[in-house]
N, C-alpha and C positions, 0 to 999 in steps of 0.2 A: 354661660352667663348672656344673655341679652338684655340689652338698656331700650325701657320704654321711651324716654323723650332723650335721645343720642343729641340731639340741637344742643344740649344744655351744658356740651365738652364744650363748648365757646368760651364756656366760664376758666379755663384752663389758659386762656391767652393771657390770663391776669398774673398766671403765675412768673413769668418772666416779669414784666412790671414789680412785681413783688422784692425779687431777684434784685434787680435794678436798685430798687428804691435803697434796698437795706446796704447793696455796696456802697451808695453815695453816703448815705449817712456815718457809714467805718470811715468814708472817706473824710466827711467833715471832722469827726472825733480826731483822727489821726492830725489833720490841720491844726486844728486848736492844740494839741496836746506839742505841738511842735513848735508851734506860738509861743506857747506860755512853757517850754523848754529854753526856748533862745531867751525869754524872759528870766530865767533860773528860777521860774516859780513851780516846776516838774522836774521829775529825774530824765533824762532823755532816754529815750527808745533803748538806746545801748546797753544800757545800767541790768543786769541781772534781774532785777528784785523790781525792774519796771518792765519788761517784756508783757506783751498782752496775751492776756490768760486764752488760751485755746479753747477751753468750756465755754467760753462767751458766744459761740456758734451755735449751742444745741440748742437755746429756746426759739432761737430763727427757726431752726431746721422739724423743731415738732411742730410750731405755727405751719410752717409750710406744709409739712404731710399732714396734717390736719385742713387746709386748704384745699388739698388734691380729694381726698375724702368727702368733704362737706361739697365738692363741685359732682362726684362720683353719685353721690347720694340722691343731688337734685336729679340725675338722670335715669332714675327709680328702675334700678338693676332690678332682673330678675333671675335667679339661681336656680338650677335644677337640682333638690335635695334626695336622696334617696332614704324612704323610709320602709320601716317594716309594717305590714297590713297582713288581715286575714283575709284568707280570698276560697274559693272553690263554690264548692254545691253540696250541699247536706241534703236530702231524702229524711222527713220524717214518715215512717211509715207504722201506719196504724193496724193493729187488729183490731176487726170489726166484728167478729163474733159473738155470739151469742152469751161466752160465756165471760166476756168483758164488761157484761151488766154485773158483775157480782160484787157486793161491796165489802171484800174484806179491803181493798182500799178505796178511803171515803171519798168524795161520796159512791162514784164506783171506781172498777179499774181504768175504764173510758173516760171519765168525767176526770178524774186525778191526771191522765195524762194530756188530757185538754189544757187542763190549766195551768199545768210546767211546762206545754208545748208552744203556750202563747207565751210566757215569759223569756222560753229562749230565743224566740221569733225576735220580741221587741229589743234582745241585748244584741244580736249581730249588725256587727256593722254592714255597712250599705253594701261593702262588695260579694258579699257570700248572699248567693243564690239559693231559695229553701223551695222546696216541691215537695207536695202531698200526697202519698199515699196508702187508699186505703184498701186492707184485705180482709176478707173472711174466709166462701170459698173461693174466691178467684182474687184477682188482684186488680186494681181501676187505678189511674194515676187521676186523682181529684184534682193537682194543680200542679203545671211545670213550673219547671224551675225559674223563679223570677224573684226580681229586687225589691217588686209591689209588695210590702206586707201587710197591707190591705185585703190581697184578693188572698195569702196565703194564711190570715187570721180567718177569715170566711169561710174558709175551705175546709180548716179546723174543728167549726161551729158546726158546719152540714154534718157529721159525723156521726150514724148512729147504730148500736148494736144489733147484728141479726145475724143468722146464716153459721154455718161451717167454719172453721180453722186449717189455711192453706198456710201454712211458712213459706214454702217455692213460690206462690204464687206472689206474698208479698218483698220474695227478693226478687222475681222477675219485672212486679210492678216499679221496685226502684232504680231497678238496671232500664226499664224501658223511658223512666223519667230523664235520667241521667245521660242518656243515648239519644233522646230525640226520637224515636224510632220505637216499634213492637220488636220486643225481643222474644225470640221462640224457642221451644226446645223440642228433640226428634221426637218425644212421647208425647206432645201438644197435638193431640188430633183435631182438635175441635179450631185451633187455630189454619189446619192446611201444613203444607209442606214447611218443613222447619228452614231456620234462617241459615245458608249456608254461607255467609259471608260471616269474617269475625267482627265479635261486638265492638273492637277497639281498646284503647287502654284510656282512664278516664283519671290521672293521677290528680289529687287534690279534694276527691270526691268521700263522701261519706253515707251510710244507709241507718239511719237510727231505728231499728226493728222492736216498736213497743208490743209484746205479746205476751201473754201468757203463757205461751210456751207448747202446749196442746197442741201438736198437730194433728189433724181427722182428715185431710182427703190433699189431693194435689200432687204434684211433681216433690220427687225426692231435695228437700232443703240443703243436704249435703253435695249432690249435684250442681244445685245453684250455687253454693259458695265456692266452691270451684271457679267455676264461672264468673262470680265478682271477683275471685283472689285475682285471675287473671289479668282480669280487666283494670288491675289497680283501684279496685273500689274496697274500701275498707266498711266491714258492717257493725255496728255497736248495738247489741240488741241488751233490752234494758224489759226484765222479766217483772209484771207486773202479779201482784197478787203474794200469798203465801204456800207455803208448803204444805201446812195444814191442809189450805184448800177453804171452802165453806161450798153449802147448797143452795144450787136455784130453783124457783118456783116457776115454772114455765107452761104455762096452758094446762096445770094441771097436773104435771109432771115435777118431780124430783129431779135436778140432775147436780152433782158433784162433781166439782171444779177444784184446781191446785196447780200451782207454778210447775211447771214441767222444765228444770233448768238445764236438764244436759243435753237436748239438741240446741239450748242457745250457745250454751259454751263451748260445742263443737262447731260450731258457726264461725262465732267469733275469733275461735282459735284459728280455724282454716285461713281466715280474710285478716289474719293480724290487728284485728277490732279486741275492745275489750268487752266483756259479758259486766254486765251491774245488773243488782236485784234492787227493785222498788216496793218495800212493803207498806209506805203511806207516803202521802202527798207532801211529806216534808222531803223527804231522803228522796223523792222522785226527782223535786227541784233541784237539788245538789247534785244529782246524778246527771241533769243536763248542764248545770252550770263546768262540771268536768268532763266534757264532749269537748274536744279538741281539733282544729279544721287546720289545715295547711297554713305556716308562716311565709310570707314570701316577701319578696323587696320590690318596692316601682317608685318610677322617677317622680317626685312632685314638682310643678314650678311654686315655686315661694319669692315675694317681693322681699330682699332683702335692704331694703331705703334705711329702714330703720336702724339696725345693725352698722351700718356704715356711719350713719351718722352719728350714732352712739359714739363709734369709735373713734370719730374727726373731734369731738367733745371731749373726751377723756385725754386726746391731745394735747389741745387748745389749753385744757386745765392741765396740764403736767409743764407744758412749758411757760404758762403764765405763774403758777407757782415757782417753779424752777429761777426764773428771770429776777421777781421777786424777792427771794432768799439770796442772791449771788447780788444784786445790784439795786434792791431795794425800789425798783418801779416793775410795770411789764414791759414796758418797752424804754 
């Protein structure tokens, strides 16, 4: 505990004066009793029935304790209190392939994902960092992990559906956002030599993979899931769409698209995550609410002046009440 105004402890000098005054008061009372006893008006102190009541000191002791607490409260003490908090990094990895324009989730799969993601971001504690990754044929980090909610919401609003689907690149993009550097695989010929250094360990992080699960290109998502698991990154896939699917009309062509859950369930199992399906916007919002981040504890300074002052007031009232009950007056 630290004291904001330690000089207020000078007030403790009043405590000895309080004790001395109380002892003098007792002395005067005893002297008066002896004088009255000499005149035969009261019993002498040697008489058992007239011996002083030991409980008569309880009220003054309570007053003295209250005085100590009140003086300590004047110093404005600050105590370090351990509090639970949600911390870590969560990456919202959006599938922005052409199939995400399907309307089996209203208004579209991507539109519903964006709306629910905005609500999710706004609910997060300030200590949680959020990143945004867009993946189609490749994975792009649209927003690095940040606590700036406005930047995250702006990155979500910029997403547009186009191109193929590469779940592997979506996972790579999420890992790159978490690690703060590009993560490559041995089979990534365009990126050059593979990254020979370990990715590292990032406990308390999660990638929320928002996709319809139709993997059409890119690296094997199973291998990338193993990499994420080794790095301590949990992947929570969210399947968007319906198993029955729908048909898209794109530039005069009809393209059938449906939710493919098998790969997404395998990714979740490998990374100790949880697969959830969202057939509509309402269920998608519920899925976001069920995502759990790491709970940790942190030490936060809190001023406890009011607590000490309140405790002092309670002792003062208790002492006064006891004094009134026993002798009909406060002092």
